[in-house]
ZADO-1210 file (C-alpha; in nm, 4 decimals, padded with zeros to 6 digits):
<atoms>
<atom x="-00.0001" y="00.0019" z="-00.0091" code="MET" pos="1"/>
<atom x="00.1536" y="00.3351" z="-00.1181" code="ASN" pos="2"/>
<atom x="00.1901" y="00.6394" z="00.1072" code="GLN" pos="3"/>
<atom x="-00.0787" y="00.8257" z="-00.0815" code="ARG" pos="4"/>
<atom x="-00.3182" y="00.5485" z="-00.0084" code="THR" pos="5"/>
<atom x="-00.2167" y="00.5405" z="00.3527" code="THR" pos="6"/>
<atom x="-00.2533" y="00.9256" z="00.3734" code="ALA" pos="7"/>
<atom x="-00.6214" y="00.8944" z="00.2566" code="ARG" pos="8"/>
<atom x="-00.7047" y="00.6071" z="00.4813" code="LEU" pos="9"/>
<atom x="-00.5639" y="00.8355" z="00.7657" code="ALA" pos="10"/>
<atom x="-00.7888" y="01.1229" z="00.6579" code="SER" pos="11"/>
<atom x="-01.0872" y="00.8982" z="00.6752" code="LEU" pos="12"/>
<atom x="-00.9721" y="00.7832" z="01.0384" code="ALA" pos="13"/>
<atom x="-00.9977" y="01.1582" z="01.1324" code="ALA" pos="14"/>
<atom x="-01.3689" y="01.1556" z="01.1361" code="GLY" pos="15"/>
<atom x="-01.4022" y="00.8103" z="01.2769" code="ALA" pos="16"/>
<atom x="-01.4636" y="00.8949" z="01.6494" code="VAL" pos="17"/>
<atom x="-01.7450" y="01.1523" z="01.5636" code="ALA" pos="18"/>
<atom x="-01.9265" y="00.9161" z="01.3250" code="MET" pos="19"/>
<atom x="-01.9138" y="00.6408" z="01.5764" code="ALA" pos="20"/>
<atom x="-02.1250" y="00.8643" z="01.8079" code="GLY" pos="21"/>
<atom x="-02.4203" y="00.9090" z="01.5673" code="ILE" pos="22"/>
<atom x="-02.7192" y="00.7523" z="01.6626" code="GLY" pos="23"/>
<atom x="-02.6290" y="00.5655" z="01.9641" code="LEU" pos="24"/>
<atom x="-02.9151" y="00.6513" z="02.1765" code="THR" pos="25"/>
<atom x="-03.1898" y="00.5345" z="01.9203" code="ALA" pos="26"/>
<atom x="-03.5075" y="00.4344" z="02.0400" code="ALA" pos="27"/>
<atom x="-03.5394" y="00.0601" z="02.1220" code="PRO" pos="28"/>
<atom x="-03.7698" y="-00.1612" z="01.8874" code="ASN" pos="29"/>
<atom x="-04.1169" y="-00.1125" z="02.0445" code="ALA" pos="30"/>
<atom x="-04.1915" y="-00.4883" z="01.9505" code="SER" pos="31"/>
<atom x="-03.9520" y="-00.6466" z="02.1615" code="ALA" pos="32"/>
<atom x="-03.6956" y="-00.5582" z="02.4196" code="ALA" pos="33"/>
<atom x="-03.3395" y="-00.6383" z="02.2355" code="PRO" pos="34"/>
<atom x="-03.0801" y="-00.8158" z="02.4497" code="GLY" pos="35"/>
<atom x="-02.7362" y="-00.6588" z="02.5451" code="SER" pos="36"/>
<atom x="-02.4949" y="-00.9270" z="02.4571" code="LYS" pos="37"/>
<atom x="-02.1961" y="-00.7519" z="02.2779" code="PRO" pos="38"/>
<atom x="-02.0585" y="-00.8824" z="01.9456" code="LEU" pos="39"/>
<atom x="-01.7019" y="-00.9391" z="02.1064" code="VAL" pos="40"/>
<atom x="-01.8482" y="-01.2379" z="02.3008" code="LYS" pos="41"/>
<atom x="-01.9742" y="-01.3894" z="01.9645" code="VAL" pos="42"/>
<atom x="-01.6428" y="-01.3376" z="01.7996" code="LEU" pos="43"/>
<atom x="-01.4558" y="-01.4935" z="02.0919" code="GLY" pos="44"/>
<atom x="-01.7015" y="-01.7833" z="02.1494" code="ALA" pos="45"/>
<atom x="-01.4619" y="-02.0279" z="01.9811" code="ASP" pos="46"/>
<atom x="-01.1333" y="-01.8795" z="02.1397" code="GLY" pos="47"/>
<atom x="-00.9014" y="-01.6453" z="01.9815" code="THR" pos="48"/>
<atom x="-00.6816" y="-01.9000" z="01.8118" code="ALA" pos="49"/>
<atom x="-00.6316" y="-01.9236" z="01.4279" code="PHE" pos="50"/>
<atom x="-00.7654" y="-02.2451" z="01.2722" code="ASP" pos="51"/>
<atom x="-00.8004" y="-02.3784" z="00.9208" code="ALA" pos="52"/>
<atom x="-01.1903" y="-02.2798" z="00.9063" code="ASN" pos="53"/>
<atom x="-01.2055" y="-02.0288" z="00.6252" code="ALA" pos="54"/>
<atom x="-01.5603" y="-01.9442" z="00.7088" code="HIS" pos="55"/>
<atom x="-01.5237" y="-01.7957" z="01.0479" code="ASP" pos="56"/>
<atom x="-01.3741" y="-01.4716" z="01.1964" code="PHE" pos="57"/>
<atom x="-01.0426" y="-01.5411" z="01.3506" code="ASP" pos="58"/>
<atom x="-00.8699" y="-01.2791" z="01.1676" code="ILE" pos="59"/>
<atom x="-01.1054" y="-00.9862" z="01.1948" code="VAL" pos="60"/>
<atom x="-01.1046" y="-01.0806" z="01.5640" code="GLU" pos="61"/>
<atom x="-00.7322" y="-01.0575" z="01.5966" code="ALA" pos="62"/>
<atom x="-00.7341" y="-00.7283" z="01.3870" code="ALA" pos="63"/>
<atom x="-00.9980" y="-00.5727" z="01.6318" code="VAL" pos="64"/>
<atom x="-00.7953" y="-00.7107" z="01.9412" code="LEU" pos="65"/>
<atom x="-00.4720" y="-00.5591" z="01.8229" code="ALA" pos="66"/>
<atom x="-00.6280" y="-00.2118" z="01.7501" code="VAL" pos="67"/>
<atom x="-00.7994" y="-00.2177" z="02.0884" code="LEU" pos="68"/>
<atom x="-00.4676" y="-00.3218" z="02.2566" code="ALA" pos="69"/>
<atom x="-00.3035" y="-00.0204" z="02.1170" code="GLU" pos="70"/>
<atom x="-00.6183" y="00.2189" z="02.1244" code="LYS" pos="71"/>
<atom x="-00.8436" y="00.1155" z="02.3853" code="PRO" pos="72"/>
<atom x="-01.0586" y="00.4209" z="02.3331" code="ASN" pos="73"/>
<atom x="-01.1048" y="00.3356" z="01.9508" code="SER" pos="74"/>
<atom x="-01.4665" y="00.3720" z="01.8298" code="PRO" pos="75"/>
<atom x="-01.4117" y="-00.0157" z="01.7627" code="LEU" pos="76"/>
<atom x="-01.4606" y="-00.0764" z="02.1514" code="ALA" pos="77"/>
<atom x="-01.8079" y="-00.0223" z="02.0969" code="LEU" pos="78"/>
<atom x="-01.8342" y="-00.4085" z="02.0081" code="ILE" pos="79"/>
<atom x="-01.7606" y="-00.4713" z="02.3756" code="THR" pos="80"/>
<atom x="-02.0693" y="-00.2589" z="02.4830" code="LYS" pos="81"/>
<atom x="-02.3863" y="-00.4477" z="02.4200" code="GLY" pos="82"/>
<atom x="-02.6196" y="-00.1714" z="02.5346" code="ASN" pos="83"/>
<atom x="-02.5187" y="00.0441" z="02.2260" code="GLN" pos="84"/>
<atom x="-02.6694" y="-00.0383" z="01.8894" code="ARG" pos="85"/>
<atom x="-02.4565" y="-00.1280" z="01.6044" code="LEU" pos="86"/>
<atom x="-02.4356" y="-00.3474" z="01.2960" code="THR" pos="87"/>
<atom x="-02.1146" y="-00.4922" z="01.1667" code="VAL" pos="88"/>
<atom x="-02.0595" y="-00.6653" z="00.8303" code="PHE" pos="89"/>
<atom x="-01.7738" y="-00.9107" z="00.9233" code="LEU" pos="90"/>
<atom x="-01.5461" y="-01.0379" z="00.6579" code="PRO" pos="91"/>
<atom x="-01.4551" y="-01.4174" z="00.6820" code="THR" pos="92"/>
<atom x="-01.0890" y="-01.5412" z="00.7189" code="ASP" pos="93"/>
<atom x="-01.1477" y="-01.6470" z="00.3556" code="GLY" pos="94"/>
<atom x="-01.2315" y="-01.2738" z="00.2754" code="ALA" pos="95"/>
<atom x="-00.8949" y="-01.1663" z="00.4162" code="PHE" pos="96"/>
<atom x="-00.7157" y="-01.4205" z="00.2286" code="ARG" pos="97"/>
<atom x="-00.8753" y="-01.3016" z="-00.1070" code="ARG" pos="98"/>
<atom x="-00.7653" y="-00.9266" z="-00.0064" code="LEU" pos="99"/>
<atom x="-00.4178" y="-01.0349" z="00.0534" code="VAL" pos="100"/>
<atom x="-00.4101" y="-01.2257" z="-00.2914" code="LYS" pos="101"/>
<atom x="-00.5697" y="-00.9326" z="-00.4754" code="ASP" pos="102"/>
<atom x="-00.3184" y="-00.6704" z="-00.3427" code="LEU" pos="103"/>
<atom x="00.0036" y="-00.9225" z="-00.3588" code="THR" pos="104"/>
<atom x="-00.0679" y="-01.1858" z="-00.5990" code="GLY" pos="105"/>
<atom x="-00.0308" y="-01.4513" z="-00.3421" code="LYS" pos="106"/>
<atom x="-00.2305" y="-01.5677" z="-00.0703" code="ALA" pos="107"/>
<atom x="-00.0722" y="-01.7615" z="00.2470" code="PRO" pos="108"/>
<atom x="-00.2717" y="-02.0780" z="00.3542" code="GLN" pos="109"/>
<atom x="-00.2274" y="-02.0380" z="00.7176" code="ARG" pos="110"/>
<atom x="-00.4568" y="-01.7839" z="00.8945" code="GLU" pos="111"/>
<atom x="-00.1817" y="-01.6312" z="01.1166" code="LYS" pos="112"/>
<atom x="00.0290" y="-01.5752" z="00.7980" code="ALA" pos="113"/>
<atom x="-00.2711" y="-01.3792" z="00.6361" code="VAL" pos="114"/>
<atom x="-00.3202" y="-01.1709" z="00.9381" code="PHE" pos="115"/>
<atom x="00.0494" y="-01.0631" z="00.9448" code="LYS" pos="116"/>
<atom x="00.0272" y="-00.9789" z="00.5739" code="ARG" pos="117"/>
<atom x="-00.2927" y="-00.7785" z="00.6313" code="VAL" pos="118"/>
<atom x="-00.1038" y="-00.5834" z="00.9122" code="ALA" pos="119"/>
<atom x="00.1827" y="-00.5339" z="00.6895" code="ALA" pos="120"/>
<atom x="-00.0299" y="-00.3917" z="00.3989" code="LEU" pos="121"/>
<atom x="-00.2149" y="-00.1633" z="00.6248" code="THR" pos="122"/>
<atom x="00.1051" y="-00.0293" z="00.7462" code="GLY" pos="123"/>
<atom x="00.0239" y="00.0988" z="01.0869" code="ASP" pos="124"/>
<atom x="-00.2445" y="00.0516" z="01.3710" code="ILE" pos="125"/>
<atom x="-00.4554" y="00.3726" z="01.2540" code="ASP" pos="126"/>
<atom x="-00.4769" y="00.2406" z="00.8975" code="THR" pos="127"/>
<atom x="-00.5859" y="-00.0986" z="01.0220" code="LEU" pos="128"/>
<atom x="-00.8611" y="00.0659" z="01.2410" code="GLU" pos="129"/>
<atom x="-01.0017" y="00.2654" z="00.9751" code="THR" pos="130"/>
<atom x="-01.0581" y="-00.0305" z="00.7459" code="VAL" pos="131"/>
<atom x="-01.2168" y="-00.2211" z="01.0390" code="LEU" pos="132"/>
<atom x="-01.4370" y="00.1038" z="01.1169" code="LEU" pos="133"/>
<atom x="-01.5588" y="00.0967" z="00.7566" code="TYR" pos="134"/>
<atom x="-01.7370" y="-00.2268" z="00.8365" code="HIS" pos="135"/>
<atom x="-01.9364" y="-00.0829" z="01.1512" code="VAL" pos="136"/>
<atom x="-02.2537" y="00.0924" z="01.1035" code="VAL" pos="137"/>
<atom x="-02.3125" y="00.2629" z="01.4402" code="PRO" pos="138"/>
<atom x="-02.6377" y="00.3259" z="01.6256" code="GLY" pos="139"/>
<atom x="-02.8665" y="00.0863" z="01.4102" code="LYS" pos="140"/>
<atom x="-02.9397" y="-00.2627" z="01.4619" code="THR" pos="141"/>
<atom x="-02.9878" y="-00.3865" z="01.0967" code="LEU" pos="142"/>
<atom x="-03.1165" y="-00.7304" z="01.0813" code="THR" pos="143"/>
<atom x="-03.1551" y="-00.8926" z="00.7445" code="SER" pos="144"/>
<atom x="-03.4874" y="-00.7690" z="00.6518" code="PRO" pos="145"/>
<atom x="-03.3598" y="-00.4427" z="00.7046" code="LYS" pos="146"/>
<atom x="-03.0544" y="-00.4977" z="00.5229" code="VAL" pos="147"/>
<atom x="-03.2653" y="-00.6524" z="00.2272" code="ILE" pos="148"/>
<atom x="-03.5037" y="-00.3461" z="00.2419" code="ALA" pos="149"/>
<atom x="-03.1974" y="-00.1076" z="00.2110" code="ALA" pos="150"/>
<atom x="-03.0709" y="-00.3102" z="-00.0918" code="ALA" pos="151"/>
<atom x="-03.4106" y="-00.2932" z="-00.2674" code="LYS" pos="152"/>
<atom x="-03.4153" y="00.0808" z="-00.2048" code="ALA" pos="153"/>
<atom x="-03.0546" y="00.1095" z="-00.3537" code="ASN" pos="154"/>
<atom x="-02.9678" y="00.2715" z="-00.0047" code="ALA" pos="155"/>
<atom x="-02.6377" y="00.3652" z="00.1612" code="SER" pos="156"/>
<atom x="-02.5230" y="00.3558" z="00.5074" code="VAL" pos="157"/>
<atom x="-02.2963" y="00.5624" z="00.6876" code="GLU" pos="158"/>
<atom x="-01.9861" y="00.3781" z="00.8670" code="THR" pos="159"/>
<atom x="-01.7794" y="00.4565" z="01.1810" code="ALA" pos="160"/>
<atom x="-01.5029" y="00.5363" z="00.9341" code="ALA" pos="161"/>
<atom x="-01.6756" y="00.8581" z="00.8363" code="GLY" pos="162"/>
<atom x="-01.7431" y="00.7075" z="00.4823" code="ALA" pos="163"/>
<atom x="-02.0520" y="00.5239" z="00.3337" code="SER" pos="164"/>
<atom x="-02.0841" y="00.2086" z="00.1154" code="PHE" pos="165"/>
<atom x="-02.4167" y="00.1120" z="-00.0729" code="GLY" pos="166"/>
<atom x="-02.6436" y="-00.1850" z="-00.0349" code="VAL" pos="167"/>
<atom x="-02.7469" y="-00.3483" z="-00.3593" code="ARG" pos="168"/>
<atom x="-02.9898" y="-00.6335" z="-00.4559" code="ALA" pos="169"/>
<atom x="-02.8183" y="-00.8488" z="-00.7238" code="ASP" pos="170"/>
<atom x="-03.0323" y="-01.0683" z="-00.9813" code="PRO" pos="171"/>
<atom x="-03.1231" y="-01.3606" z="-00.7482" code="GLY" pos="172"/>
<atom x="-03.1574" y="-01.1876" z="-00.4566" code="GLY" pos="173"/>
<atom x="-02.8053" y="-01.1579" z="-00.3324" code="LYS" pos="174"/>
<atom x="-02.7094" y="-00.8460" z="-00.1287" code="ILE" pos="175"/>
<atom x="-02.3900" y="-00.6652" z="-00.2578" code="ARG" pos="176"/>
<atom x="-02.2189" y="-00.4086" z="-00.0795" code="LEU" pos="177"/>
<atom x="-02.0847" y="-00.1270" z="-00.3190" code="ALA" pos="178"/>
<atom x="-01.7711" y="-00.0005" z="-00.1488" code="ASP" pos="179"/>
<atom x="-01.5256" y="00.2641" z="-00.2421" code="ALA" pos="180"/>
<atom x="-01.3274" y="00.0406" z="-00.4694" code="ASP" pos="181"/>
<atom x="-01.4786" y="00.0583" z="-00.8219" code="ARG" pos="182"/>
<atom x="-01.2215" y="-00.1580" z="-00.9723" code="ASN" pos="183"/>
<atom x="-01.2687" y="-00.4752" z="-00.7781" code="ASP" pos="184"/>
<atom x="-01.5628" y="-00.7179" z="-00.6875" code="LYS" pos="185"/>
<atom x="-01.7696" y="-00.5966" z="-00.4255" code="ASP" pos="186"/>
<atom x="-01.8446" y="-00.8025" z="-00.1085" code="PRO" pos="187"/>
<atom x="-02.1595" y="-01.0067" z="-00.0912" code="ARG" pos="188"/>
<atom x="-02.3471" y="-01.1127" z="00.2190" code="ALA" pos="189"/>
<atom x="-02.3340" y="-01.4660" z="00.3016" code="ILE" pos="190"/>
<atom x="-02.6928" y="-01.6167" z="00.3363" code="PRO" pos="191"/>
<atom x="-02.6102" y="-01.8824" z="00.6239" code="ARG" pos="192"/>
<atom x="-02.3953" y="-01.6077" z="00.7909" code="LEU" pos="193"/>
<atom x="-02.6650" y="-01.3425" z="00.8164" code="LEU" pos="194"/>
<atom x="-02.8104" y="-01.2115" z="01.1822" code="ASP" pos="195"/>
<atom x="-02.5345" y="-01.3078" z="01.3843" code="ILE" pos="196"/>
<atom x="-02.6089" y="-01.2149" z="01.7580" code="ASN" pos="197"/>
<atom x="-02.9879" y="-01.1580" z="01.6487" code="ARG" pos="198"/>
<atom x="-03.2293" y="-01.0525" z="01.9189" code="GLY" pos="199"/>
<atom x="-02.9521" y="-00.8159" z="02.0612" code="ASN" pos="200"/>
<atom x="-02.8886" y="-00.4542" z="01.9967" code="LYS" pos="201"/>
<atom x="-02.5677" y="-00.5461" z="01.8405" code="GLN" pos="202"/>
<atom x="-02.5824" y="-00.7862" z="01.5173" code="VAL" pos="203"/>
<atom x="-02.3544" y="-00.8839" z="01.2380" code="ALA" pos="204"/>
<atom x="-02.3527" y="-01.0309" z="00.9002" code="HIS" pos="205"/>
<atom x="-02.0826" y="-01.2413" z="00.7413" code="GLY" pos="206"/>
<atom x="-01.9361" y="-01.1104" z="00.3964" code="ILE" pos="207"/>
<atom x="-01.7181" y="-01.2645" z="00.1514" code="ASN" pos="208"/>
<atom x="-01.4769" y="-01.0014" z="00.0876" code="ARG" pos="209"/>
<atom x="-01.3249" y="-00.7042" z="00.2829" code="VAL" pos="210"/>
<atom x="-01.4861" y="-00.3725" z="00.2341" code="LEU" pos="211"/>
<atom x="-01.2485" y="-00.1100" z="00.0834" code="ARG" pos="212"/>
<atom x="-01.2841" y="00.2534" z="00.2148" code="PRO" pos="213"/>
<atom x="-01.1224" y="00.3935" z="-00.0984" code="LEU" pos="214"/>
<atom x="-01.0108" y="00.2743" z="-00.4365" code="ASP" pos="215"/>
<atom x="-00.6905" y="00.0740" z="-00.4193" code="LEU" pos="216"/>
</atoms>
């Protein structure tokens, strides 16, 4: 990742804290009282070790923990506070492997090696934080019906990184997330990984590629 790209990501990070505060006092759903289980407990349910399962979230968990270790007041800390509404679009481990291959031409097989390459490509903790925040929609509990409705309306969502992405419905009903990189394939929601932590204020949806907050 070149210096110009890193600088542009850093400029996005400057607005992250302000964006993360938007809508955090949203009114609860009148039909049911949502729970307060934080997403961090869902990510850590199978431990924090890397494994050989490309369809879970070990790499994004490691990235979030790395950011919070250096920046405990990062907006990413919201995922530890289950009383705060938010939605996260979670890239699978396979999604990060695709990112590394797209940017370097090679994809390490082991998840630990993929994580190290992701850390090296982003260059510093602030840039990694910005990329992760681009997957977080603060202040809103967007269950799959709401995501589908947004896709049908060609809506955009504002993220905690201070930038937005579009939600689109492809032929056949697949949900596509139109990020800021117009030259590569857009991430798609994975049907069997929707509504993670449903019934709580914090929900997540698995996606097959990493969202990019700018054109790489």
